[in-house]
C-alpha positions as CSV (number, residue, x, y, z in Angstrom):
1,K,-28.6,-69.0,23.5
2,K,-31.8,-67.0,22.8
3,H,-30.5,-65.0,26.3
4,S,-27.7,-64.7,25.3
5,H,-27.8,-63.3,22.4
6,K,-30.4,-60.8,23.1
7,K,-27.7,-60.2,26.2
8,D,-25.0,-60.0,23.3
9,K,-27.2,-57.2,21.6
10,R,-28.2,-55.2,24.7
11,F,-24.7,-54.9,25.4
12,K,-23.3,-53.7,21.6
13,L,-25.8,-50.9,21.9
14,S,-25.1,-49.5,25.2
15,T,-21.4,-49.6,24.2
16,T,-22.8,-48.1,21.2
17,L,-24.6,-45.4,23.1
18,T,-22.1,-44.5,25.9
19,S,-20.1,-44.1,22.6
20,I,-22.0,-41.4,21.0
21,K,-22.7,-40.4,24.5
22,N,-18.7,-39.7,25.3
23,R,-17.8,-38.3,21.9
24,L,-21.1,-35.4,22.1
25,S,-19.3,-34.5,25.6
26,F,-16.2,-34.4,24.3
27,F,-17.5,-32.0,21.1
28,T,-19.4,-29.9,24.2
29,L,-16.6,-29.6,25.9
30,C,-14.4,-28.5,22.9
31,V,-17.0,-25.7,22.1
32,A,-17.4,-24.7,26.0
33,M,-13.5,-24.2,26.0
34,S,-13.8,-22.7,21.7
35,L,-16.0,-20.4,22.6
36,P,-14.2,-17.8,25.1
37,T,-11.4,-17.6,22.5
38,Y,-14.3,-16.6,19.7
39,I,-15.8,-14.5,22.2
40,R,-11.7,-12.6,22.4
41,R,-11.3,-12.9,19.2
42,A,-15.0,-11.0,18.6
43,G,-14.7,-8.3,21.3
44,L,-10.8,-7.8,20.0
45,V,-12.4,-7.0,16.4
46,A,-15.8,-4.8,17.8
47,G,-12.8,-3.1,19.9
48,A,-10.7,-2.5,17.2
49,G,-13.1,-1.5,14.8
50,T,-14.1,1.3,17.5
51,V,-11.0,2.4,18.2
52,Y,-9.9,3.0,14.4
53,I,-13.6,4.9,13.5
54,G,-12.8,6.9,16.2
55,A,-9.6,7.8,15.7
56,V,-10.7,8.6,12.7
57,Y,-13.6,11.2,13.6
58,L,-11.0,12.4,16.2
59,G,-8.9,13.1,13.3
60,L,-11.2,15.3,11.4
61,Q,-12.4,16.9,14.3
62,L,-9.1,17.5,15.7
63,Y,-6.8,18.3,12.5
64,G,-10.1,19.6,10.3
65,V,-12.1,21.8,12.5
66,G,-10.5,22.1,15.9
67,C,-7.6,24.4,14.5
68,K,-6.1,27.4,17.3
69,H,-4.8,29.5,14.7
70,P,-7.3,31.0,12.5
71,D,-6.2,33.9,10.5
72,D,-8.9,36.2,10.1
73,H,-5.7,38.5,7.5
74,L,-6.3,36.3,5.2
75,T,-8.4,37.0,2.0
76,S,-8.7,35.3,-1.1
77,T,-11.9,35.3,-3.5
78,A,-13.8,33.1,-5.8
79,T,-16.4,33.9,-8.4
80,T,-19.9,32.6,-7.6
81,S,-22.5,34.3,-9.8
82,G,-20.8,37.8,-10.4
83,N,-20.7,38.2,-6.8
84,K,-16.6,38.2,-5.1
85,V,-16.6,36.2,-1.5
86,K,-13.5,35.1,-0.4
87,S,-12.4,31.2,-0.2
88,Y,-9.6,29.6,1.0
89,V,-10.3,26.0,-1.3
90,F,-9.9,28.1,-4.3
91,D,-6.3,29.6,-2.9
92,P,-5.2,28.0,0.1
93,R,-1.7,30.0,0.1
94,R,-0.2,27.4,1.3
95,T,3.7,29.0,2.1
96,A,1.8,31.8,3.4
97,T,-0.4,30.0,6.3
98,F,2.7,27.2,6.6
99,Q,5.3,30.4,7.6
100,R,2.8,31.4,10.3
101,I,2.2,27.9,11.6
102,A,4.9,26.9,11.5
103,H,6.3,27.1,15.1
104,A,3.3,24.5,16.3
105,Y,2.5,22.5,13.5
106,D,4.3,19.4,14.7
107,D,3.0,19.6,18.3
108,E,-0.7,20.4,16.4
109,I,-1.0,17.5,14.8
110,A,1.5,15.1,15.9
111,K,-1.2,13.0,18.4
112,D,-3.3,13.4,15.4
113,E,-1.2,10.9,12.6
114,F,-0.2,8.4,16.1
115,V,-3.7,7.6,16.4
116,M,-4.5,7.2,12.9
117,G,-1.3,5.2,12.1
118,I,-0.5,7.7,9.4
119,N,3.4,7.2,10.7
120,L,3.4,3.5,10.0
121,L,1.5,4.1,6.4
122,R,4.9,7.2,5.3
123,R,7.3,4.3,7.2
124,A,6.1,1.3,4.8
125,L,5.7,3.9,1.8
126,L,9.2,4.7,2.2
127,Y,10.6,1.5,3.2
128,F,8.9,-0.4,0.7
129,H,9.4,2.2,-2.5
130,A,11.6,4.9,-2.1
131,R,15.2,4.1,-3.5
132,G,18.3,6.0,-5.4
133,D,18.7,9.3,-5.6
134,V,15.1,10.9,-3.9
135,L,13.7,13.9,-4.1
136,E,10.8,15.8,-1.4
137,V,8.5,17.8,-2.6
138,G,6.3,19.6,0.3
139,A,8.5,18.2,2.8
140,G,8.4,20.8,5.5
141,T,8.6,20.0,9.1
142,G,10.2,16.8,7.4
143,R,7.8,14.3,8.8
144,N,9.3,11.5,7.0
145,L,13.2,12.2,8.2
146,G,14.1,8.5,9.8
147,Y,11.4,7.0,7.8
148,Y,13.8,6.4,4.7
149,P,15.9,3.7,4.3
150,G,19.6,3.3,5.0
151,K,22.1,4.5,2.9
152,S,22.2,0.9,1.0
153,T,18.8,1.7,-0.2
154,V,19.1,5.3,-0.7
155,R,21.6,7.4,-1.3
156,K,20.6,11.1,-1.3
157,I,17.9,12.5,-0.1
158,V,17.3,16.1,-1.0
159,L,13.7,17.8,1.0
160,T,12.6,21.4,-0.5
161,D,9.5,23.2,-0.2
162,S,7.8,26.7,-0.4
163,S,8.7,27.9,2.9
164,D,11.5,28.6,4.8
165,K,10.0,28.4,7.8
166,M,8.9,24.8,8.3
167,L,12.1,23.5,6.5
168,L,14.2,25.5,9.6
169,R,12.0,22.8,11.8
170,A,13.4,20.3,9.3
171,K,17.0,21.8,10.0
172,D,16.5,21.6,13.8
173,K,16.0,17.4,13.4
174,L,18.5,17.1,10.8
175,K,21.0,18.5,13.8
176,C,19.8,15.2,16.0
177,M,21.0,13.2,13.3
178,S,24.7,11.3,13.1
179,A,26.9,13.2,10.4
180,S,26.9,10.1,8.7
181,E,23.9,10.4,8.5
182,R,23.0,14.0,8.1
183,E,25.2,14.0,4.9
184,R,23.0,12.2,2.9
185,Y,20.4,15.1,3.2
186,E,19.7,18.4,1.6
187,I,17.5,20.8,2.0
188,I,16.3,23.5,-0.5
189,E,13.8,26.3,-0.5
190,A,11.6,25.3,-4.0
191,N,8.3,25.5,-5.6
192,A,6.9,22.4,-6.6
193,E,5.4,23.8,-9.4
194,N,9.2,24.6,-10.4
195,L,11.4,22.7,-10.3
196,Q,14.1,24.8,-12.7
197,L,16.8,23.8,-10.2
198,F,16.9,19.9,-11.4
199,G,17.0,19.0,-14.5
200,D,15.5,16.3,-16.1
201,N,15.4,12.2,-14.8
202,S,17.7,14.0,-12.0
203,F,15.6,11.0,-10.0
204,D,14.5,7.4,-9.2
205,T,12.1,8.3,-6.7
206,I,9.9,11.4,-5.9
207,V,7.6,11.7,-2.9
208,D,5.0,14.0,-2.0
209,T,3.0,13.0,1.3
210,F,0.3,15.8,2.1
211,G,1.0,18.0,-0.1
212,L,-1.6,17.9,-2.8
213,C,-4.2,19.5,-0.4
214,S,-2.9,22.2,-0.2
215,F,-0.3,23.5,-4.2
216,D,-2.4,25.7,-5.9
217,D,-2.2,23.4,-9.3
218,P,-1.9,20.0,-8.2
219,V,-1.8,19.0,-11.8
220,K,1.2,20.7,-12.3
221,V,3.1,19.8,-9.5
222,L,2.2,16.1,-10.6
223,K,4.0,17.4,-14.2
224,E,6.9,18.7,-12.6
225,L,7.4,15.5,-11.0
226,Q,7.4,13.3,-14.0
227,R,9.3,15.9,-15.5
228,V,12.8,14.7,-12.9
229,C,12.0,11.4,-12.2
230,R,14.6,9.3,-14.0
231,P,11.7,6.9,-16.3
232,D,12.7,3.9,-14.6
233,G,12.0,5.7,-11.2
234,K,8.7,6.1,-8.6
235,I,6.1,8.7,-7.4
236,L,5.4,7.6,-3.9
237,L,2.0,9.3,-2.9
238,L,0.9,9.7,0.8
239,E,-2.9,12.0,0.9
240,H,-5.8,12.5,2.0
241,G,-8.8,13.6,0.1
242,R,-12.2,13.1,-0.3
243,S,-14.0,9.9,-0.3
244,K,-15.0,7.9,-2.8
245,S,-17.1,5.1,-0.7
246,Y,-18.6,7.4,2.0
247,E,-20.4,10.5,0.9
248,G,-21.7,11.7,4.1
249,L,-17.8,11.6,4.8
250,S,-17.4,14.1,2.1
251,G,-20.0,15.7,2.4
252,Y,-18.5,16.4,5.8
253,L,-15.2,17.2,4.4
254,D,-17.2,19.3,1.9
255,K,-19.0,21.4,4.9
256,H,-15.6,22.5,6.7
257,A,-13.6,22.5,4.1
258,E,-12.9,26.8,4.3
259,R,-12.6,26.6,7.7
260,H,-9.7,23.9,7.2
261,A,-7.7,24.9,4.1
262,K,-8.1,29.0,5.8
263,N,-6.4,26.8,9.1
264,W,-4.2,24.9,7.0
265,G,-3.9,25.9,3.9
266,C,-5.4,22.6,2.8
267,V,-8.0,21.6,0.9
268,W,-8.5,18.3,2.0
269,N,-11.9,17.6,-0.2
270,R,-9.6,17.8,-3.5
271,D,-10.4,14.7,-5.9
272,I,-7.0,12.8,-5.6
273,D,-7.2,10.0,-7.8
274,K,-8.5,12.2,-10.7
275,I,-5.8,14.2,-10.0
276,V,-3.4,11.8,-10.4
277,K,-5.0,10.8,-13.9
278,E,-5.0,14.0,-15.1
279,A,-1.4,14.3,-14.8
280,G,-1.2,11.5,-17.0
281,L,1.0,9.2,-14.4
282,N,0.7,5.4,-14.5
283,M,-0.3,4.3,-11.2
284,E,0.6,1.0,-10.7
285,K,-1.2,1.2,-6.5
286,L,-3.8,2.7,-5.1
287,D,-4.8,2.2,-1.1
288,T,-7.1,3.6,0.5
289,W,-7.6,4.5,4.4
290,H,-9.5,6.0,7.2
291,F,-12.7,5.3,5.2
292,G,-11.7,6.1,1.4
293,T,-10.1,9.7,2.5
294,T,-6.1,9.2,3.4
295,Y,-4.7,7.8,-0.4
296,Y,-1.5,5.5,-0.9
297,I,-0.5,5.7,-3.8
298,I,2.6,4.6,-6.2
299,C,3.1,6.0,-9.5
300,K,5.5,5.6,-12.4
301,P,6.0,8.3,-14.8
302,S,4.5,8.2,-18.5
303,K,7.7,8.4,-20.5
C-alpha cells in the first residue's frame, strides 16, 4: 500500500509538472506569435512618426524658404531704433503679392498641402461644421472648393478675396463643376477688413483658411466676420502660426519670417489664439497640428 501511495504521489507530481510545462509552452507560443505583431505595430508607429516629422519639415522648407518667386521691387518699412528698415512682416502687402503669384500658387503649394494632410483638415472643418449660408474670406484660388457639404446642408457659398487674379483661378475651377452645383456659388472681390457689401447677421457660417497670417489687421478682420455672422452661427478657422509647444520651431519661423512674408505675403509666425481672443470671439474648439503650427479653431460670435 505504501508503495502504491508513493506511486500515486509521483504520478500526480508528474501530471502537475506536465500541465505546468504545457501551459508554459502555450504561453511561450502565444508570445512568439504575438511578438511579430507588436514589432510590426511598433514599426508602423515609428514609421508614421518619421513621415509626420519629415512632412512638417519638408513643408516648412518648401513652402517657407524655398519659394521660387522672390520680389525685390516690393518695399515696405518698419521703424527700429529710429531707422527705417525693409520689413514684409510689418507690411505683408498681401494683395500685391497674391496678384503676382496667382498663376502658380496652386502648383507651388499643392504637394506640400498633400504631404502635410492639409486637405484632410480643410475637408473635416467644412464637412462637420459648415451650414446654411456661408461666407468665405481670403478664398484665393478656391482651394476649399469641393470640400463643402451638399445643398441640403449648405445653401449658398460666397467666396471673397482682395486679389482678382486669385479669384480668376477660383472661377476656372467652378467651370469644371456641374451647373446645379455651380449655381450655389458666388465670387466677389472684397476686402475682409471692410465687408460693407454685407449687412449685420448675414451668414450662418464664416470660413477663413490660412488668411489670418496675411491680413494687414487680422483682429479687425475677425471683428468684421463677427459682425456679419448670425448670433447662432459659427466662424471656422484653419490657420498657421507660431508653436506654443516647441519654441525651437517658433524660432525657425521667426528667423525666416521676413523671407516668407516677402515671397508669399504671409506672416507665418503670428500668435493665432491671441489674435482670436483679442477679437472677442468665443472659442469652442482649438486643436493644433504639425507640432503646434497649424490651428483648427471653431468659434462662436460674442453677441
